[in-house]
N, CA, C, O and the ligand as a Tripos MOL2 file, in Angstrom:
@<TRIPOS>MOLECULE
protein
  233   231    59     0     0
PROTEIN
NO_CHARGES

@<TRIPOS>ATOM
      1 N         -31.4820  -27.9110   46.1820 N.3       1 MET1
      2 CA        -30.4120  -27.3950   47.0410 C.3       1 MET1
      3 C         -29.5450  -26.2300   46.1900 C.2       1 MET1
      4 O         -29.4110  -26.2790   44.9670 O.2       1 MET1
      5 N         -29.0700  -25.3420   46.9090 N.am      2 ALA2
      6 CA        -28.1720  -24.3480   46.2590 C.3       2 ALA2
      7 C         -26.8940  -24.9530   45.9470 C.2       2 ALA2
      8 O         -26.2640  -25.6790   46.7160 O.2       2 ALA2
      9 N         -26.5040  -24.5740   44.6410 N.am      3 GLU3
     10 CA        -25.0900  -24.9640   44.1990 C.3       3 GLU3
     11 C         -24.2720  -23.7940   43.9680 C.2       3 GLU3
     12 O         -24.7840  -22.7290   43.6230 O.2       3 GLU3
     13 N         -23.0470  -23.9330   44.1380 N.am      4 PRO4
     14 CA        -22.0430  -22.7720   43.5250 C.3       4 PRO4
     15 C         -22.0210  -22.8510   42.0440 C.2       4 PRO4
     16 O         -21.8390  -23.9160   41.4550 O.2       4 PRO4
     17 N         -22.2090  -21.7040   41.4420 N.am      5 LYS5
     18 CA        -22.2360  -21.4960   39.9230 C.3       5 LYS5
     19 C         -20.8090  -21.8890   39.4290 C.2       5 LYS5
     20 O         -20.7150  -22.5320   38.3830 O.2       5 LYS5
     21 N         -19.6880  -21.5310   40.1320 N.am      6 LYS6
     22 CA        -18.5420  -21.9120   39.5140 C.3       6 LYS6
     23 C         -17.6960  -22.3680   40.5570 C.2       6 LYS6
     24 O         -17.8220  -22.0570   41.7410 O.2       6 LYS6
     25 N         -16.7300  -23.2020   40.0210 N.am      7 GLN7
     26 CA        -15.6160  -23.8540   40.9280 C.3       7 GLN7
     27 C         -14.8010  -22.7800   41.3600 C.2       7 GLN7
     28 O         -14.4130  -21.9540   40.5340 O.2       7 GLN7
     29 N         -14.4480  -22.6800   42.7310 N.am      8 ARG8
     30 CA        -13.3050  -21.6730   43.0910 C.3       8 ARG8
     31 C         -11.9480  -22.2570   42.5700 C.2       8 ARG8
     32 O         -11.7090  -23.4540   42.4110 O.2       8 ARG8
     33 N         -11.1030  -21.2150   42.3310 N.am      9 SER9
     34 CA         -9.8640  -21.8250   41.8890 C.3       9 SER9
     35 C          -9.0950  -22.0210   43.2050 C.2       9 SER9
     36 O          -9.4420  -21.4590   44.2450 O.2       9 SER9
     37 N          -8.0180  -22.8560   43.1150 N.am     10 ARG10
     38 CA         -7.1440  -23.0950   44.1860 C.3      10 ARG10
     39 C          -6.6410  -22.0040   44.8400 C.2      10 ARG10
     40 O          -6.6970  -22.0010   46.0700 O.2      10 ARG10
     41 N          -6.1280  -21.0200   44.2200 N.am     11 SER11
     42 CA         -5.5820  -19.9060   44.8380 C.3      11 SER11
     43 C          -6.5010  -19.0690   45.6340 C.2      11 SER11
     44 O          -6.1560  -18.4480   46.6400 O.2      11 SER11
     45 N          -7.8180  -19.0880   45.0750 N.am     12 ARG12
     46 CA         -8.9470  -18.3120   45.7300 C.3      12 ARG12
     47 C          -9.3190  -19.0710   47.0310 C.2      12 ARG12
     48 O          -9.6060  -18.3890   48.0140 O.2      12 ARG12
     49 N          -9.3380  -20.4030   47.1220 N.am     13 SER13
     50 CA         -9.8600  -20.9860   48.1980 C.3      13 SER13
     51 C          -8.5780  -21.0390   49.3380 C.2      13 SER13
     52 O          -8.7200  -20.9530   50.5580 O.2      13 SER13
     53 N          -7.4880  -21.1780   48.7090 N.am     14 ARG14
     54 CA         -6.2800  -20.9730   49.6600 C.3      14 ARG14
     55 C          -6.3610  -19.6070   50.4170 C.2      14 ARG14
     56 O          -6.3780  -19.5170   51.6450 O.2      14 ARG14
     57 N          -6.4070  -18.5630   49.5540 N.am     15 LYS15
     58 CA         -6.3320  -17.2460   50.1130 C.3      15 LYS15
     59 C          -7.4110  -17.1410   51.2500 C.2      15 LYS15
     60 O          -7.1950  -16.6040   52.3360 O.2      15 LYS15
     61 N          -8.6490  -17.7410   50.8570 N.am     16 ALA16
     62 CA         -9.7240  -17.6260   51.8830 C.3      16 ALA16
     63 C          -9.4200  -18.3650   53.1970 C.2      16 ALA16
     64 O          -9.5970  -17.8460   54.3000 O.2      16 ALA16
     65 N          -9.0160  -19.4380   53.0350 N.am     17 LYS17
     66 CA         -8.5640  -20.3900   54.1330 C.3      17 LYS17
     67 C          -7.2810  -19.7330   54.8210 C.2      17 LYS17
     68 O          -7.2190  -19.8280   56.0460 O.2      17 LYS17
     69 N          -6.3930  -19.1640   54.2370 N.am     18 ASN18
     70 CA         -5.2640  -18.4230   54.9490 C.3      18 ASN18
     71 C          -5.8300  -17.4100   55.8980 C.2      18 ASN18
     72 O          -5.2920  -17.2080   56.9860 O.2      18 ASN18
     73 N          -7.0090  -16.7080   55.4710 N.am     19 ASN19
     74 CA         -7.3710  -15.5880   56.1670 C.3      19 ASN19
     75 C          -8.2950  -15.9080   57.4470 C.2      19 ASN19
     76 O          -8.7300  -15.0160   58.1750 O.2      19 ASN19
     77 N          -8.5540  -17.3090   57.6460 N.am     20 LEU20
     78 CA         -9.3720  -17.6670   58.7380 C.3      20 LEU20
     79 C          -8.7720  -17.4980   60.1220 C.2      20 LEU20
     80 O          -9.2700  -16.7370   60.9520 O.2      20 LEU20
     81 N          -7.6430  -18.2600   60.3560 N.am     21 GLY21
     82 CA         -7.1260  -18.0680   61.5710 C.3      21 GLY21
     83 C          -6.3880  -16.8560   62.0760 C.2      21 GLY21
     84 O          -5.9110  -16.7760   63.2070 O.2      21 GLY21
     85 N          -6.3260  -15.8450   61.0790 N.am     22 TRP22
     86 CA         -5.6480  -14.5280   61.4060 C.3      22 TRP22
     87 C          -6.3000  -13.5290   62.1410 C.2      22 TRP22
     88 O          -7.3920  -13.1420   61.7240 O.2      22 TRP22
     89 N          -5.8010  -13.0160   63.2170 N.am     23 LYS23
     90 CA         -6.3810  -11.8100   63.6730 C.3      23 LYS23
     91 C          -5.1770  -10.8800   64.1960 C.2      23 LYS23
     92 O          -4.1320  -11.3470   64.6500 O.2      23 LYS23
     93 N          -5.4410   -9.5660   64.0800 N.am     24 ALA24
     94 CA         -4.5830   -8.5500   64.2990 C.3      24 ALA24
     95 C          -4.2770   -8.5490   65.7490 C.2      24 ALA24
     96 O          -5.2050   -8.5670   66.5580 O.2      24 ALA24
     97 N          -2.9290   -8.5280   66.1710 N.am     25 PRO25
     98 CA         -2.5640   -8.6260   67.5360 C.3      25 PRO25
     99 C          -3.2370   -7.2650   68.3710 C.2      25 PRO25
    100 O          -3.1070   -6.0900   68.0280 O.2      25 PRO25
    101 N          -3.9480   -7.7520   69.4960 N.am     26 SER26
    102 CA         -4.6330   -6.4380   70.1140 C.3      26 SER26
    103 C          -3.6800   -5.7590   71.2100 C.2      26 SER26
    104 O          -3.0880   -6.4310   72.0560 O.2      26 SER26
    105 N          -3.5970   -4.5160   71.1260 N.am     27 ILE27
    106 CA         -2.6890   -3.7530   71.8330 C.3      27 ILE27
    107 C          -3.6580   -2.6690   72.3920 C.2      27 ILE27
    108 O          -4.5360   -2.1360   71.7120 O.2      27 ILE27
    109 N          -3.4150   -2.4060   73.6630 N.am     28 ALA28
    110 CA         -4.1440   -1.2160   74.3250 C.3      28 ALA28
    111 C          -3.0360   -0.3490   74.9700 C.2      28 ALA28
    112 O          -1.8840   -0.7680   75.0810 O.2      28 ALA28
    113 N          -3.4530    0.9600   75.4190 N.am     29 ARG29
    114 CA         -2.6970    1.9180   75.9930 C.3      29 ARG29
    115 C          -3.0690    2.0460   77.5680 C.2      29 ARG29
    116 O          -4.2690    2.0910   77.8360 O.2      29 ARG29
    117 N          -2.1830    2.1030   78.5700 N.am     30 CYS30
    118 CA         -2.5120    2.2670   79.8080 C.3      30 CYS30
    119 C          -3.0880    3.6770   79.9830 C.2      30 CYS30
    120 O          -2.5730    4.6160   79.3740 O.2      30 CYS30
    121 N          -4.1230    3.8540   80.7820 N.am     31 ILE31
    122 CA         -4.5750    5.3930   80.9790 C.3      31 ILE31
    123 C          -3.6090    6.1900   81.8560 C.2      31 ILE31
    124 O          -3.3320    7.3450   81.5310 O.2      31 ILE31
    125 N          -3.0950    5.6490   82.9220 N.am     32 GLU32
    126 CA         -2.2200    6.1970   83.7730 C.3      32 GLU32
    127 C          -0.9620    6.6330   83.3110 C.2      32 GLU32
    128 O          -0.5920    7.8030   83.4060 O.2      32 GLU32
    129 N          -0.1490    5.5250   82.7040 N.am     33 CYS33
    130 CA          1.2070    5.9050   82.4330 C.3      33 CYS33
    131 C           1.5240    5.6960   80.8410 C.2      33 CYS33
    132 O           2.6670    5.7800   80.3920 O.2      33 CYS33
    133 N           0.4340    5.4280   80.0880 N.am     34 ASN34
    134 CA          0.4590    5.4030   78.5180 C.3      34 ASN34
    135 C           1.2380    4.6160   77.9430 C.2      34 ASN34
    136 O           1.5740    4.8510   76.7830 O.2      34 ASN34
    137 N           1.7460    3.4040   78.6780 N.am     35 THR35
    138 CA          2.7770    2.4530   77.9800 C.3      35 THR35
    139 C           1.7750    1.5370   77.3770 C.2      35 THR35
    140 O           0.6290    1.5030   77.8260 O.2      35 THR35
    141 N           2.1890    0.7170   76.2790 N.am     36 VAL36
    142 CA          1.4020   -0.3490   75.5360 C.3      36 VAL36
    143 C           1.3140   -1.5790   76.6280 C.2      36 VAL36
    144 O           2.2410   -1.8930   77.3750 O.2      36 VAL36
    145 N           0.1670   -2.1450   76.5860 N.am     37 LYS37
    146 CA         -0.3470   -3.1050   77.4040 C.3      37 LYS37
    147 C          -1.4220   -4.0890   76.6060 C.2      37 LYS37
    148 O          -1.9270   -3.7400   75.5390 O.2      37 LYS37
    149 N          -1.6860   -5.2490   77.1910 N.am     38 ARG38
    150 CA         -2.4700   -6.0130   76.6440 C.3      38 ARG38
    151 C          -4.0310   -5.5080   77.1490 C.2      38 ARG38
    152 O          -4.2000   -5.2440   78.3390 O.2      38 ARG38
    153 N          -4.9890   -5.4090   76.3170 N.am     39 PRO39
    154 CA         -6.3180   -5.0380   76.6960 C.3      39 PRO39
    155 C          -7.0690   -5.8890   77.7590 C.2      39 PRO39
    156 O          -6.8500   -7.1000   77.7640 O.2      39 PRO39
    157 N          -7.9240   -5.3630   78.6480 N.am     40 HIS40
    158 CA         -8.5400   -6.1030   79.7560 C.3      40 HIS40
    159 C          -7.4430   -6.8600   80.8310 C.2      40 HIS40
    160 O          -7.7880   -7.8020   81.5440 O.2      40 HIS40
    161 N          -6.3620   -6.4100   80.8240 N.am     41 GLN41
    162 CA         -5.3750   -6.8640   81.7840 C.3      41 GLN41
    163 C          -4.5690   -5.7650   82.4960 C.2      41 GLN41
    164 O          -4.3790   -4.6890   81.9290 O.2      41 GLN41
    165 N          -4.0870   -6.0160   83.7360 N.am     42 VAL42
    166 CA         -3.4740   -5.1620   84.5840 C.3      42 VAL42
    167 C          -2.2070   -4.5940   83.6340 C.2      42 VAL42
    168 O          -1.6210   -5.2460   82.7700 O.2      42 VAL42
    169 N          -1.9530   -3.2470   84.0140 N.am     43 CYS43
    170 CA         -0.7540   -2.8120   83.3060 C.3      43 CYS43
    171 C           0.4580   -3.1540   84.2310 C.2      43 CYS43
    172 O           0.4990   -3.0130   85.4530 O.2      43 CYS43
    173 N           1.4130   -3.6200   83.4240 N.am     44 MET44
    174 CA          2.7670   -4.3530   84.0230 C.3      44 MET44
    175 C           3.5460   -3.1530   84.6280 C.2      44 MET44
    176 O           4.2620   -3.3270   85.6150 O.2      44 MET44
    177 N           3.4140   -1.9820   84.0610 N.am     45 ASN45
    178 CA          4.2440   -0.8260   84.4410 C.3      45 ASN45
    179 C           3.7460   -0.2420   85.7770 C.2      45 ASN45
    180 O           4.4980   -0.2250   86.7520 O.2      45 ASN45
    181 N           2.5930    0.1960   85.8300 N.am     46 CYS46
    182 CA          2.0310    0.9540   87.1050 C.3      46 CYS46
    183 C           1.2110   -0.0730   87.9420 C.2      46 CYS46
    184 O           1.0140    0.1850   89.1290 O.2      46 CYS46
    185 N           0.7800   -1.0780   87.4650 N.am     47 GLY47
    186 CA          0.0190   -1.9210   88.0720 C.3      47 GLY47
    187 C          -1.3130   -1.5830   88.5030 C.2      47 GLY47
    188 O          -1.8210   -1.9610   89.5590 O.2      47 GLY47
    189 N          -1.9370   -0.7390   87.4960 N.am     48 GLU48
    190 CA         -3.3210   -0.3620   87.4820 C.3      48 GLU48
    191 C          -4.3540   -0.9200   86.4990 C.2      48 GLU48
    192 O          -3.9910   -1.2410   85.3680 O.2      48 GLU48
    193 N          -5.5910   -1.0440   86.8780 N.am     49 TYR49
    194 CA         -6.5810   -1.3480   85.9040 C.3      49 TYR49
    195 C          -7.7990   -0.8330   86.1470 C.2      49 TYR49
    196 O          -8.4580   -1.1300   87.1440 O.2      49 TYR49
    197 N          -8.2040    0.0350   85.1810 N.am     50 ARG50
    198 CA         -9.3880    0.8050   85.2460 C.3      50 ARG50
    199 C          -9.3770    1.6880   86.5630 C.2      50 ARG50
    200 O         -10.2210    1.5890   87.4530 O.2      50 ARG50
    201 N          -8.3990    2.4880   86.5640 N.am     51 LYS51
    202 CA         -8.0360    3.3510   87.7190 C.3      51 LYS51
    203 C          -8.0020    2.7760   89.1450 C.2      51 LYS51
    204 O          -8.0780    3.5090   90.1310 O.2      51 LYS51
    205 N          -7.8990    1.5860   89.2120 N.am     52 ASN52
    206 CA         -7.7620    0.6190   90.4230 C.3      52 ASN52
    207 C          -6.4040    0.2080   90.5610 C.2      52 ASN52
    208 O          -5.9540   -0.4620   89.6310 O.2      52 ASN52
    209 N          -5.6110    0.4820   91.5790 N.am     53 LYS53
    210 CA         -4.4140   -0.1190   92.0130 C.3      53 LYS53
    211 C          -4.4460   -1.5950   92.1990 C.2      53 LYS53
    212 O          -4.9820   -1.9560   93.2460 O.2      53 LYS53
    213 N          -3.9630   -2.5830   91.3690 N.am     54 ILE54
    214 CA         -4.0340   -3.8260   91.5310 C.3      54 ILE54
    215 C          -2.9120   -4.4700   92.1770 C.2      54 ILE54
    216 O          -2.9890   -5.1060   93.2280 O.2      54 ILE54
    217 N          -1.7450   -4.2500   91.4190 N.am     55 ILE55
    218 CA         -0.4850   -4.6720   92.0110 C.3      55 ILE55
    219 C           0.4230   -3.3120   92.4240 C.2      55 ILE55
    220 O           0.4080   -2.2390   91.8210 O.2      55 ILE55
    221 N           1.1550   -3.6240   93.5250 N.am     56 SER56
    222 CA          1.6610   -2.5120   93.9720 C.3      56 SER56
    223 C           3.4540   -2.6970   93.1640 C.2      56 SER56
    224 O           4.1460   -3.7130   93.2300 O.2      56 SER56
    225 N           3.7560   -1.6220   92.5860 N.am     57 THR57
    226 CA          5.1780   -1.5910   91.9810 C.3      57 THR57
    227 C           5.9920   -0.8270   92.8820 C.2      57 THR57
    228 O           5.6460    0.3160   93.1810 O.2      57 THR57
    229 N           7.0860   -1.3650   93.3680 N.am     58 LYS58
    230 CA          8.0860   -0.7590   94.2090 C.3      58 LYS58
    231 C           7.6410   -0.2990   95.5690 C.2      58 LYS58
    232 O           8.4460    0.2270   96.3370 O.2      58 LYS58
    233 ZN          0.1790    1.8050   83.4940 Zn       59 ZN59
@<TRIPOS>BOND
     1     1     2 1
     2     2     3 1
     3     3     4 2
     4     3     5 am
     5     5     6 1
     6     6     7 1
     7     7     8 2
     8     7     9 am
     9     9    10 1
    10    10    11 1
    11    11    12 2
    12    11    13 am
    13    13    14 1
    14    14    15 1
    15    15    16 2
    16    15    17 am
    17    17    18 1
    18    18    19 1
    19    19    20 2
    20    19    21 am
    21    21    22 1
    22    22    23 1
    23    23    24 2
    24    23    25 am
    25    25    26 1
    26    26    27 1
    27    27    28 2
    28    27    29 am
    29    29    30 1
    30    30    31 1
    31    31    32 2
    32    31    33 am
    33    33    34 1
    34    34    35 1
    35    35    36 2
    36    35    37 am
    37    37    38 1
    38    38    39 1
    39    39    40 2
    40    39    41 am
    41    41    42 1
    42    42    43 1
    43    43    44 2
    44    43    45 am
    45    45    46 1
    46    46    47 1
    47    47    48 2
    48    47    49 am
    49    49    50 1
    50    50    51 1
    51    51    52 2
    52    51    53 am
    53    53    54 1
    54    54    55 1
    55    55    56 2
    56    55    57 am
    57    57    58 1
    58    58    59 1
    59    59    60 2
    60    59    61 am
    61    61    62 1
    62    62    63 1
    63    63    64 2
    64    63    65 am
    65    65    66 1
    66    66    67 1
    67    67    68 2
    68    67    69 am
    69    69    70 1
    70    70    71 1
    71    71    72 2
    72    71    73 am
    73    73    74 1
    74    74    75 1
    75    75    76 2
    76    75    77 am
    77    77    78 1
    78    78    79 1
    79    79    80 2
    80    79    81 am
    81    81    82 1
    82    82    83 1
    83    83    84 2
    84    83    85 am
    85    85    86 1
    86    86    87 1
    87    87    88 2
    88    87    89 am
    89    89    90 1
    90    90    91 1
    91    91    92 2
    92    91    93 am
    93    93    94 1
    94    94    95 1
    95    95    96 2
    96    95    97 am
    97    97    98 1
    98    98    99 1
    99    99   100 2
   100    99   101 am
   101   101   102 1
   102   102   103 1
   103   103   104 2
   104   103   105 am
   105   105   106 1
   106   106   107 1
   107   107   108 2
   108   107   109 am
   109   109   110 1
   110   110   111 1
   111   111   112 2
   112   111   113 am
   113   113   114 1
   114   114   115 1
   115   115   116 2
   116   115   117 am
   117   117   118 1
   118   118   119 1
   119   119   120 2
   120   119   121 am
   121   121   122 1
   122   122   123 1
   123   123   124 2
   124   123   125 am
   125   125   126 1
   126   126   127 1
   127   127   128 2
   128   127   129 am
   129   129   130 1
   130   130   131 1
   131   131   132 2
   132   131   133 am
   133   133   134 1
   134   134   135 1
   135   135   136 2
   136   135   137 am
   137   137   138 1
   138   138   139 1
   139   139   140 2
   140   139   141 am
   141   141   142 1
   142   142   143 1
   143   143   144 2
   144   143   145 am
   145   145   146 1
   146   146   147 1
   147   147   148 2
   148   147   149 am
   149   149   150 1
   150   150   151 1
   151   151   152 2
   152   151   153 am
   153   153   154 1
   154   154   155 1
   155   155   156 2
   156   155   157 am
   157   157   158 1
   158   158   159 1
   159   159   160 2
   160   159   161 am
   161   161   162 1
   162   162   163 1
   163   163   164 2
   164   163   165 am
   165   165   166 1
   166   166   167 1
   167   167   168 2
   168   167   169 am
   169   169   170 1
   170   170   171 1
   171   171   172 2
   172   171   173 am
   173   173   174 1
   174   174   175 1
   175   175   176 2
   176   175   177 am
   177   177   178 1
   178   178   179 1
   179   179   180 2
   180   179   181 am
   181   181   182 1
   182   182   183 1
   183   183   184 2
   184   183   185 am
   185   185   186 1
   186   186   187 1
   187   187   188 2
   188   187   189 am
   189   189   190 1
   190   190   191 1
   191   191   192 2
   192   191   193 am
   193   193   194 1
   194   194   195 1
   195   195   196 2
   196   195   197 am
   197   197   198 1
   198   198   199 1
   199   199   200 2
   200   199   201 am
   201   201   202 1
   202   202   203 1
   203   203   204 2
   204   203   205 am
   205   205   206 1
   206   206   207 1
   207   207   208 2
   208   207   209 am
   209   209   210 1
   210   210   211 1
   211   211   212 2
   212   211   213 am
   213   213   214 1
   214   214   215 1
   215   215   216 2
   216   215   217 am
   217   217   218 1
   218   218   219 1
   219   219   220 2
   220   219   221 am
   221   221   222 1
   222   222   223 1
   223   223   224 2
   224   223   225 am
   225   225   226 1
   226   226   227 1
   227   227   228 2
   228   227   229 am
   229   229   230 1
   230   230   231 1
   231   231   232 2
@<TRIPOS>SUBSTRUCTURE
     1 MET1         2 RESIDUE 1 A MET
     2 ALA2         6 RESIDUE 1 A ALA
     3 GLU3        10 RESIDUE 1 A GLU
     4 PRO4        14 RESIDUE 1 A PRO
     5 LYS5        18 RESIDUE 1 A LYS
     6 LYS6        22 RESIDUE 1 A LYS
     7 GLN7        26 RESIDUE 1 A GLN
     8 ARG8        30 RESIDUE 1 A ARG
     9 SER9        34 RESIDUE 1 A SER
    10 ARG10       38 RESIDUE 1 A ARG
    11 SER11       42 RESIDUE 1 A SER
    12 ARG12       46 RESIDUE 1 A ARG
    13 SER13       50 RESIDUE 1 A SER
    14 ARG14       54 RESIDUE 1 A ARG
    15 LYS15       58 RESIDUE 1 A LYS
    16 ALA16       62 RESIDUE 1 A ALA
    17 LYS17       66 RESIDUE 1 A LYS
    18 ASN18       70 RESIDUE 1 A ASN
    19 ASN19       74 RESIDUE 1 A ASN
    20 LEU20       78 RESIDUE 1 A LEU
    21 GLY21       82 RESIDUE 1 A GLY
    22 TRP22       86 RESIDUE 1 A TRP
    23 LYS23       90 RESIDUE 1 A LYS
    24 ALA24       94 RESIDUE 1 A ALA
    25 PRO25       98 RESIDUE 1 A PRO
    26 SER26      102 RESIDUE 1 A SER
    27 ILE27      106 RESIDUE 1 A ILE
    28 ALA28      110 RESIDUE 1 A ALA
    29 ARG29      114 RESIDUE 1 A ARG
    30 CYS30      118 RESIDUE 1 A CYS
    31 ILE31      122 RESIDUE 1 A ILE
    32 GLU32      126 RESIDUE 1 A GLU
    33 CYS33      130 RESIDUE 1 A CYS
    34 ASN34      134 RESIDUE 1 A ASN
    35 THR35      138 RESIDUE 1 A THR
    36 VAL36      142 RESIDUE 1 A VAL
    37 LYS37      146 RESIDUE 1 A LYS
    38 ARG38      150 RESIDUE 1 A ARG
    39 PRO39      154 RESIDUE 1 A PRO
    40 HIS40      158 RESIDUE 1 A HIS
    41 GLN41      162 RESIDUE 1 A GLN
    42 VAL42      166 RESIDUE 1 A VAL
    43 CYS43      170 RESIDUE 1 A CYS
    44 MET44      174 RESIDUE 1 A MET
    45 ASN45      178 RESIDUE 1 A ASN
    46 CYS46      182 RESIDUE 1 A CYS
    47 GLY47      186 RESIDUE 1 A GLY
    48 GLU48      190 RESIDUE 1 A GLU
    49 TYR49      194 RESIDUE 1 A TYR
    50 ARG50      198 RESIDUE 1 A ARG
    51 LYS51      202 RESIDUE 1 A LYS
    52 ASN52      206 RESIDUE 1 A ASN
    53 LYS53      210 RESIDUE 1 A LYS
    54 ILE54      214 RESIDUE 1 A ILE
    55 ILE55      218 RESIDUE 1 A ILE
    56 SER56      222 RESIDUE 1 A SER
    57 THR57      226 RESIDUE 1 A THR
    58 LYS58      230 RESIDUE 1 A LYS
    59 ZN59       233 GROUP 0 **** ****
């Protein structure tokens, strides 16, 4: 069996574990109105998704 050559220090393993669950917040811009929106979701400002009107706004 392969064995690790050296024991990892506490701070090293803590840093590695801290990094596990973290993800950068995903942000996309609407093509139509150029506002910040979540990716793969309908724009809340103009109601469009991939050039299709999904929700009518006003
Ligand atoms: Zn939009």
